[in-house]
N, C-alpha and C positions, 0 to 999 in steps of 0.2 A: 504494500500500500504506500502510495506517494513516493515511490522509489526515485523518481526523477528529482523531486525537491530535496530528498535526503542526500542523494549523490552530489547535487550542485552545492547545497549549503555546506556539506562536509568539506568539499574541496575549497570553497571560498574561505571558511573559517580556519581551515588547515594552513592557510598562508601565514597565519599569526604564530605558528608553532615556534617555540623557543624565543618569542618576543618578550623582552623584559620591560619595555615601556612603549605604549602606543603613541604613534605619531599621527598627525592629521592625514598624511599621505597614505599610511597603512590602512586607516579606517576607510578612506575614499576608495582605495584599490579593492578592499574586501566588499564594500557595498556595491561597487560596480559589478562584481561577479554575482552578488546576491540579486541585483536588479535584473541581470540577464537570466538568472534562474527563475525569477518571478514572471518574466516575459514568456519564457519557454513553457512555464506551467500554466499560461493563459490566465494570469491573475488580472483582475480589473485594473486599469491604468491608475485611476485615482486612489484605489486602495493600496496599490504598490507604492505609489508616490508618497502617500501619508506614512506608510510603514517605514520606508527608508529614511524619511525626514526625522521621524521620532528616534530611530536607532542612532542616526548620526549625531543628533543633538545630545543624546545621553552619553554616547561613546566619547565625545570630545570634552565632556566635563572633566575638570582638573582631577577630581578624586578618582575617576575611572582611569585616566591616563597614567596616574601614579600608583595604581593598584599593585600590590605585591604579585598578583597573578592576573595580568591584563587579559590573557586569553580567556580565563575562566570568567572574569568580570564581563567581558564583551559577550561571551556565550550566554551568560545570565541575562544580559540586556536584550539580546536577540530573542531569547526564550520568552521573556516577559512580554515583549511587544508582539510576538507571535500569538501568545495566549489571548492578549487583548483583541487582536485582529480576528481571531477565530471565534470570539464571543465571550471570553472571560470565564464564566461559570457554566457548568452543565445546565441546560434548560429543561425543566421538568415538564411532563405532559399532564395538562389539566384534565380532570375527570369530566365526563359528559359525552356529548356527541362530537366525534372527531371526523371532520370532513376532509376527504382526500381529493385533491385536484391536480391536473397536469395533462400533458400531451400523451398521445398514444406512443407505446414503445419504450416508455421509461421504467416499466416494471411496477406500475401503480397497484394493480390487483395483487400481484405477488407480495408486494411490500405490506399490504394490509394483512395478508395471511401471516407473514413473519411477525408483524407487530402484535397480532392477536395471540400468537404462540408465546411471544416474549411476555406480554401482560398476564397471560394465564399462568405462566411459570412464576410470576411475581405474586400470585395469589389473588389477582383481581378477577371479577366476573366480567366476561367480555362477550359481545355479540357483534355480528357483521351483517351488512346488507348492501345492496347495490341499486343505484338509480339509473344504470346504463341500459335503458330499454332498447336502444338502437343496436346493441351488441349482446344478444342472448348468450353467446359463447363466453363473454366476460363474466356474466352473472353465474353461469354454470361453473366456470373456473373457480370463482370465489366460493360457491357452494361446496364444491369438492374439497377445496382447501380447508374450509370450516369443518367439514366432516373428518378430515385427516387430523386436524389439530384437536378436535373435540370441543368446539364452541358452537353456539346456535347460529344458524343462518336464517335471517328473516326474509322469506320470499312472499310475494303477494300476487294478486291477479294480474294477468298479462296486459289488461287494458288500462291500468293505472298510469298516471303521468309521473315523471320523476319527482315532482314536488309532493304529490300525494303519497308516493312510496316513502319518501324521506319523513313525512309527518307521521305516518303509521309506524314506521320503524322506531322513531323516537318515542312514540306513545307506548309501544310494546316494551321497549327497553326500560322505560321509566316504571311501568307496572311490574316488571320482573326484577327490579332492583339491580340492573346492570350498571357496573362502574364505567365501562367504556363501550360506546356504540361506535364501531368503525364503519363509516359510510363511504362507499365508492361512488364516484360520479363518472359521467361520460368524458371521454377524451377525444381529441381530434389530432389529425396529422399537423394541423397548424391552428393558430388562434383565429377565431372568428366571432362576430358579434352575437350570433345565435347561442354559441357555447357559453359566452360570458353572461348573457341574460338568464340562461337556465341556471347557472351556478349562483347568480345573485338571488334568484327566486328561491332556490333550495336553502341558501344561507339564511334568508329572511324568515323562512318557514320553520327552521329548526333551531335557530340561534345557537350555533355550535360553540363548544368550548375551545376548539382548535380548528384552524383551517391550514392543513399541511400540503405544501407543494412537493411533489415527487420529481426529482431531477436526476438525470443521467450524468454522473460525475465525469464521464468521458467526453461530454459535449462541450465543456469549457464555457466560453463566453456566450455561445448559443443558448445554453441552458440558463445562464444568468439573465439574458435578455428576455427569455420567455417567462421566467419567474417574476421579473419586474412588471411585465404586462398583466400577469395574474394578480400580483400584489396591488397594482393600481386599480384593478377592477373589483376584486372581491375581498381584498385585505387579508393577507396571509399572517399567520402567527408563528410559522416555523417551516423548515425545509427538511426533507428526508433525501439523502444522497444515495443513489444506487450504484452498483458496480465499482465500489471503492477498492475492491480486490483486484480489479483488472488494471489496464494501462491508464489509470486515472492520473492526470498531471497535477491535480490538486488545486487548480485555479478557482474552481467554484467554491470549494470548502473554505478557502482563504478570503473569498470575496463576499460571500452571502451576507454576513452580519453587518459589515460596514456599508455595502452597496444597497442593501434592502432595509436594514434596520431590524431584521428578524433573525433568530438563531437557527443553526442546524441542530435538529433534535435527535435524529438517528441516522445511521449509515448502514447500507447493505454491504456485507463483506464476503458474500458467497451465494451459491444457488440453493443451499439447503434452507429449510424453514427456520432453523435456529440461527442462521447467519445474518442476524441483525443486532447491532450494538448501539447503545446510547452514545451520543457524540460528546466526548469530553475534550474541551479545548486544550487543557494542559497535557493530556495524553497524546493528542494528535501533534502538538508542538514538540513533544519529546521524540516522537517517531520521525518528524521532519528533520530534527537535529541529530538523528542517529543515536539517540539515547534510549531507544527501545520503549517498551510499554509493559513494565513489570506488573502494574496493577491489573491490567486486563488479562495477563497471563495467569496471575494468581486466581482471578475470578473464574476463568475457564476451568482451572484445576479443581476449584471448589465445587463447580457444577457437576463434574464427571466423576469425582472421587468421593464415594460415600464417607461420611464422617467416621463411622465405625471401622471402615477399612483403613482410613488414614491413621486412626488411633492404634489399630492393631499393628500396622507397619511401624509406627513410631516406637511401640513397645518392643518389637523385634529388633529394631535398630539399637535401642538402648541396651538390649541384652547381647548385642553382637551376633544375633541369630538371623542372618539373611540368606535365604536359599533360592534355588532356581524357580520355585513356585512363586516367590515374591517378585522375582525378576519378570516372570511372565505376566503377573498382574500389572506391574509398572508399564510394560510394553502396551498392554491393552488399554490402560488409562490414557497413555500418550496418543494412541491411535484414535481414541474417542474424542480427544480434544480438538481434532481437526488436522488439516494438512501440515506436515512437518515444516515446510518452508514458511508458513504463516506463524507458527509457534516460534521458530528461530528468529523471524523478523521482529519479534517483540523483545528480543534480548538486546541490551545496549551494544552498539557498535557493529551489529551483524546485518541489519536490514539492507544497507547499501551494498554490502559484499555479496548478497544473494542474487543480485540482478543478473538474470540470464543463466543462473545455476540451476541445473536439474537435479533434484534430490530423489534418489532411488528409494522409494518407500517399500519396495518389494522385499527389502532386507528384513523388515519387520515380520513379514509373512514367513520367511525362511527361518528366522530365529524362533518364531512361535511354533512352527512345524517340528523343529528339532527338539524343543523342550517338551512338546506334547508326545513325542515318540519315546520319551524316557519313562521309566517306571516311577511310581510315586517315591519309592525308596531312593532312586537315583537323583530325582529332583531335590530331595531333602538332604541328601548326602552325596554331592558330586564327586567326592574323593574316591568312591568305589567304581567310578567309570573307567574301566580299563580298555584295552584295544578291542577285545571281542565285543564289549558293550558298545563301543563307538561304532563298530561296523554295523551292528544291529540297528542303532539309532539312525545312522546315515541312510541305511536301506529303507527304514520305516518312514523317514521324512523326505525321501527322494533327493537327498543331498550327498555330499562327500564327507569323508573323515576330516578333511581340512576345514570344511564348514563347521563341523561339530567342535573341532579344536578352537576355532575362532570364537564361538559362542561361550565355551568354557573359559577362554582367556578374558573375554569381555566381562563375564560374571565375576572372575577373580579381581579384575580392576575395579569393578563397581563395589565389591565387598571391601576392598582396601580403602576406597573413598569413604564408605559408610563408617568404617572403623575410625578414620580421622575425624569425621563429623561427631562420632560418639564422644570423643574427648572434649568437645566444646561444651561450655556451660549454658548453651542456649543461643539460638541464632538471633542477632540483633534485628529489631523491627526495621522494615524497609522505609527509607525516607520517601516523602511524596515526590521529590524530584531526585533522580539518581545522579546527581552531579557530585564531582569529587571536591566540592568546596561548600562552605556555608555562607549564607547571605550576611 
C-alpha cells in the first residue's frame, strides 16, 4: 500500500543521512524531491503546496536546525504534517442510516458488504438495503453479500421508487433496533443531473447520519474531482477509498481532507469481505515514511489468534516447552492473517523493499504438509526423528529429506529465539509512533 510514496519519501529523507546540522539548502533539496513524489502520487496541487510550505517553515526554525538529531527532528516534522494533511484523528462512523454514493465501478456495493461485516464483528446490529432499481443485479449482489455475512437485507416490491425504498428501509431499521442501516444508491458511469436529484431526494427523505462517497484510490485526481461534485450536490460526511492494496499512488488519500473538508473513514485493502480497515491518519503516515504499521499488525493478530490459544502458547514459552505442534499453529495463524507481503509491509523499514518482490507462500503449505506427516510423538519430541523417520515423513508429505531437514532447522532456530525471549522480564509496550527518538 502506497509503495510509490514510501519509496520516494524514503529516498528524499535519506539525503539527510549523517547530517549533523540542517542547512536551508539541504531542506530545499529534500523538499524538492518530496514535491516530485507528491506530483507523481497525483496529490492535489494546493494540498501539496500547503504541505510543503508548512514543513519548510518548521524545518528552518532555529531549534530544529540545531537539533542534536536533525534527521530525526525533520522526520518528526514531516510525520506530523502528514498526519494533519491526512485528517489528524480517526473519524468515527455515526450510528443511523449510512448513505453510500458514487460512480459505477468503484466497488460501492462490495464496500457496503465489507462495512456490514466489519460493524457486525464490532458487535453492532446492522442491516443493508439498496435503492438501485435500475440495476437489479446490484440489488441481488448486495442481497447475496448480506446472506454471506449474516445480516438482514431489506428488499421491497419491484414497483417502488428509490425514495420510497429508502423510507421503508429506514422505518424497518428503526423498528428493529438496528444500529447501522447501510443504504446503497444508484451509480452512473458519469455525473448527471438526474442522478444528483435522486440522491438529494433520498437524503431529504431519510436524513442520514452519514453520506459516504466511495472512491477508487487508483483514479487519483479523477476520483477527487468526482467527489467534489458529489460533495457540492449532496454534502458528503466522509470518503471510503477502495483498492488501496493495488497500485494506488496515494494522491486521493492525501488530498481528500484538505481539498473537500471531509475525512477518509475507511479503506479497502483486498477483495475478501474482511479486507476493510478504518482509516487512521497516523498509521497511514507511518506507512508512507517507511515506519510500518505495528498497531494494525497487532490488531490483525488479535482477531485471528484466540485469547486462550495465545495464553497457552505464552505459558509454553515461559516453560521453554515449544514443539512442532506449536510451530504448526503459528504457521496457520500467520496464514489466516492475510497475504505475507501485506503483513511484512506493516513492519518498519520493509514496505518499500517489497516493491516488485514475489513472496512464495507455497512454502507454508510444504512446511505444514511435512509437520502433518509426522506422528504426534515426533511433533512433540523432534529429537527422535532419525533418517528412517525422515524418509517416511518426506514420502508422506510429497517432499524430500532436504525439505524435512530445513523444517527441523527452522524449528530449532525458532526455539532458540523463544529461549532468548524467555529470559526477558516482559516485552516493553509499543510506542504509538515507532520512531527511534522522543519528542
